[in-house]
C-alpha positions as a printed Julia matrix, in Angstrom:
308×3 Matrix{Float64}:
 47.88  44.77  103.93
 50.75  45.28  106.35
 50.46  48.52  108.29
 52.98  51.2   107.53
 55.06  53.25  109.96
 55.1   57.06  109.8
 58.02  59.0   111.28
 57.55  62.78  111.5
 60.63  64.9   112.03
 62.75  62.18  110.47
 65.56  64.56  109.52
 66.27  65.37  113.19
 68.76  63.67  115.47
 66.33  61.01  116.74
 64.71  60.48  113.35
 67.98  59.9   111.51
 68.78  57.13  113.98
 65.26  55.68  114.22
 64.45  55.25  110.53
 67.38  52.9   109.74
 66.49  50.86  112.85
 62.9   50.47  111.64
 64.04  49.44  108.16
 66.39  46.87  109.73
 63.33  45.36  111.45
 61.59  44.97  108.09
 59.13  47.85  108.49
 57.75  49.89  105.6
 58.45  53.51  106.55
 57.07  56.85  105.46
 59.49  59.5   106.71
 58.75  63.23  106.74
 60.71  66.37  107.43
 61.18  69.98  106.39
 64.66  69.36  105.02
 65.96  67.26  102.14
 65.89  63.49  102.61
 68.93  62.44  104.69
 68.63  58.72  103.88
 69.93  56.61  100.99
 67.34  55.11   98.66
 65.56  52.06  100.09
 62.75  49.9    98.68
 60.71  50.19  101.91
 61.3   53.89  102.53
 59.24  56.79  101.18
 60.31  60.38  101.9
 57.84  63.26  102.01
 58.7   66.92  102.61
 55.98  68.0   105.04
 55.2   70.95  107.3
 52.51  69.66  109.67
 51.35  73.16  110.57
 50.67  74.1   106.94
 46.89  73.74  106.22
 47.44  72.86  102.57
 49.43  69.71  103.37
 47.45  66.54  102.39
 47.89  64.68  105.67
 44.98  62.28  105.15
 46.76  60.77  102.15
 50.01  60.61  104.11
 48.35  58.64  106.93
 46.59  56.09  104.71
 47.34  52.57  105.99
 49.57  53.81  108.84
 49.36  51.68  111.99
 52.27  53.19  113.94
 53.27  56.85  114.18
 56.48  58.19  115.67
 55.83  61.88  116.22
 59.28  63.44  116.54
 58.67  66.66  114.61
 59.38  69.8   116.65
 60.58  73.14  115.39
 61.89  74.91  118.5
 64.2   74.5   121.47
 63.59  75.93  124.97
 65.68  79.08  124.39
 63.87  79.92  121.15
 60.36  79.05  122.3
 60.24  81.75  124.99
 60.97  84.43  122.4
 57.75  83.68  120.49
 55.36  81.39  122.41
 52.52  81.99  119.94
 54.67  80.81  117.03
 55.84  77.82  119.06
 52.19  76.91  119.69
 51.17  77.45  116.06
 53.85  75.23  114.62
 54.14  72.53  117.27
 50.76  72.26  119.02
 48.61  73.04  115.98
 50.84  70.92  113.76
 50.45  67.98  116.16
 46.67  68.48  116.25
 46.43  68.46  112.47
 48.31  65.17  112.44
 45.96  63.63  115.01
 42.83  64.92  113.28
 43.82  63.12  110.1
 44.61  59.65  111.46
 42.53  56.77  110.13
 40.24  55.88  113.03
 39.79  52.33  111.78
 43.56  51.8   112.05
 43.62  53.13  115.66
 47.38  53.61  115.32
 49.9   53.49  118.11
 51.32  57.02  118.47
 54.72  57.36  120.13
 55.38  60.99  120.97
 58.87  62.28  121.73
 58.07  64.42  124.75
 60.68  66.03  126.98
 61.68  64.73  130.39
 64.02  67.67  130.75
 61.34  70.38  130.42
 57.8   69.16  131.25
 58.51  68.77  134.98
 60.16  72.15  135.55
 61.84  72.58  138.94
 61.87  69.17  140.57
 60.42  68.77  144.04
 62.54  65.63  144.36
 64.91  63.65  142.17
 64.73  61.38  140.38
 61.22  62.36  139.22
 58.61  59.69  138.46
 55.79  60.21  135.98
 53.36  61.39  138.69
 55.59  64.38  139.54
 53.75  67.71  138.96
 54.22  69.2   135.51
 55.32  72.83  135.82
 57.44  73.66  132.76
 59.64  76.77  132.76
 59.62  77.31  128.99
 57.04  77.58  126.22
 58.75  74.51  124.75
 57.85  72.48  127.85
 54.31  73.89  127.92
 53.81  72.81  124.29
 55.16  69.32  124.95
 52.84  68.97  127.97
 49.9   70.23  125.9
 50.48  67.73  123.11
 50.64  64.96  125.74
 47.18  66.08  126.95
 45.78  66.11  123.42
 47.1   62.6   122.84
 45.16  61.43  125.9
 42.07  63.27  124.61
 42.25  61.53  121.21
 42.73  58.22  123.03
 39.45  58.86  124.89
 37.81  59.31  121.5
 39.11  55.86  120.54
 41.17  57.16  117.59
 44.72  56.35  118.76
 46.78  54.35  121.27
 49.33  56.88  122.53
 52.43  56.8   124.67
 54.48  59.91  125.41
 58.14  59.22  126.07
 59.57  61.87  128.39
 63.1   61.53  127.13
 66.13  62.96  128.94
 68.96  64.83  127.21
 69.83  62.71  124.19
 73.46  62.75  123.02
 75.82  60.79  120.82
 77.31  60.64  117.33
 75.28  62.3   114.6
 73.88  65.21  116.6
 73.64  68.39  114.52
 76.09  70.87  116.01
 74.71  73.74  113.91
 71.68  74.01  116.21
 72.14  75.67  119.62
 71.44  72.69  121.85
 73.18  69.51  122.95
 75.74  70.51  125.56
 77.93  67.43  125.16
 78.21  67.85  121.39
 78.86  71.59  121.56
 81.34  71.33  124.42
 83.25  68.56  122.64
 83.43  70.46  119.35
 84.71  73.55  121.15
 87.37  71.5   122.96
 88.48  69.91  119.7
 88.78  73.35  118.08
 90.65  74.79  121.05
 87.84  77.31  121.49
 86.29  78.26  124.84
 83.16  76.44  125.96
 80.2   78.77  126.51
 78.83  77.85  129.92
 75.54  79.32  131.13
 75.65  79.7   134.92
 78.19  78.09  137.22
 78.08  74.62  135.65
 76.08  73.06  138.48
 73.02  72.38  136.27
 72.35  68.63  136.35
 70.8   66.66  133.5
 69.89  63.05  132.82
 71.82  62.11  129.68
 70.53  59.33  127.38
 72.72  57.87  124.66
 71.15  57.9   121.18
 71.1   54.1   120.8
 69.21  53.76  124.09
 66.71  56.43  123.04
 66.02  54.58  119.77
 65.63  51.32  121.67
 62.99  52.99  123.86
 61.12  54.27  120.8
 61.1   50.82  119.19
 59.92  49.1   122.37
 57.16  51.64  122.96
 55.99  51.35  119.36
 55.62  47.59  119.52
 54.3   47.27  123.09
 50.71  46.07  123.36
 50.09  48.05  126.54
 51.85  51.06  128.05
 50.95  54.03  130.21
 50.3   57.35  128.5
 53.65  58.68  129.76
 56.98  56.97  130.39
 60.28  58.46  131.52
 63.27  57.58  129.37
 66.3   58.4   131.48
 69.13  56.82  133.43
 68.0   57.81  136.91
 71.43  59.41  137.32
 72.38  63.05  136.95
 75.55  64.64  135.62
 76.34  68.34  135.84
 77.76  70.52  133.09
 80.92  70.63  135.2
 80.99  66.81  135.01
 80.88  67.04  131.21
 83.76  69.54  131.2
 85.7   67.33  133.63
 85.26  64.31  131.34
 86.58  66.36  128.42
 89.57  67.53  130.45
 90.34  63.93  131.41
 90.16  62.85  127.77
 92.24  65.68  126.31
 94.67  65.81  129.27
 94.64  69.59  129.33
 92.55  72.4   130.84
 89.43  73.33  128.93
 88.79  77.01  128.3
 85.41  78.17  129.65
 83.55  81.37  128.78
 81.03  81.94  131.55
 77.64  83.36  130.59
 74.71  84.5   132.78
 72.39  81.73  133.97
 69.13  81.32  132.03
 65.73  81.44  133.77
 64.31  78.48  131.84
 67.11  76.11  132.9
 65.83  73.95  135.77
 68.66  73.36  138.28
 68.21  69.57  138.28
 66.5   67.18  135.87
 66.85  63.48  136.68
 64.23  60.91  135.65
 63.06  57.71  137.32
 62.94  55.1   134.51
 61.35  52.35  136.62
 57.98  52.37  134.86
 59.62  52.03  131.43
 61.44  48.94  132.68
 58.23  47.41  134.05
 56.01  48.22  131.08
 58.18  48.02  127.95
 61.28  46.27  129.29
 63.51  49.28  128.66
 66.55  50.37  130.63
 69.66  52.23  129.45
 72.58  50.09  128.4
 75.21  52.7   127.51
 76.68  54.52  130.5
 77.37  58.24  130.52
 81.12  57.54  130.51
 80.93  55.13  127.55
 78.6   57.46  125.68
 81.04  60.32  126.19
 83.9   58.16  124.9
 81.97  57.22  121.74
 80.82  60.79  121.13
 84.33  62.24  121.51
 85.74  59.56  119.18
 83.1   60.27  116.53
 83.51  64.05  116.66
 87.31  63.7   116.64
 87.12  61.59  113.46
 84.74  64.09  111.84
 87.05  67.0   112.68
 90.08  65.35  111.05
């Protein structure tokens, strides 16, 4: 029997891009999420509405015959997680543990976890940060991501799984849900298109490592099918761009000044987050192919078409 692929959090930004890519490769996919199925009917796709943190969910049945798990499910963002750390831990850490407890040990599945390169490191001692940089997250979100990474390594010691945590930078591109309060490039672009002011936290000097959605999916696919990989890999460009850079790119595109509404800086926003992707290149052959500038162009074009 051919092993199946499970994708948790398949209704999110990454999941909606990953599932079609897996189907294109001929995989049989079980996709889960808390929302309605976002995919058209497909002979090799099964959708299940699942809340991993809910004890009554029959996860053992869900994991039957699964040889590869993409664990993308996450219910909070950094700003929300600090408001209720216990709830963040209950849903995300406990939900992840319930998933791991129910894997079929005889399958010893590869588990690819979508960790967060932008939050697990906290304030960088140097940039770009390699995987051996200290982990000192500034938000409950980052603490939970780091904790799940540790549990993955624990379950690997038990011989139940073969994990790799991808510490992904700030993913952007067409298809990102603008109704949720994250994704600076998407939100800034939508505001510019609407002629509304951009809400900017701080002075705009915050630097992030932006990863285009197609490159992020490529990293997930490569990690899932790699025979060997370290427990943690950075998925970033090695280059940083500030929020002011994003606004400047929008101004250049629209040929007019962009309105900015300045807000107080947030304590959980690390000043700089730039990732060294060298290990990902060496171990899974991954490097980003879409530049920040090209990704911006594609994102603006997509959002412009949607707004028309």
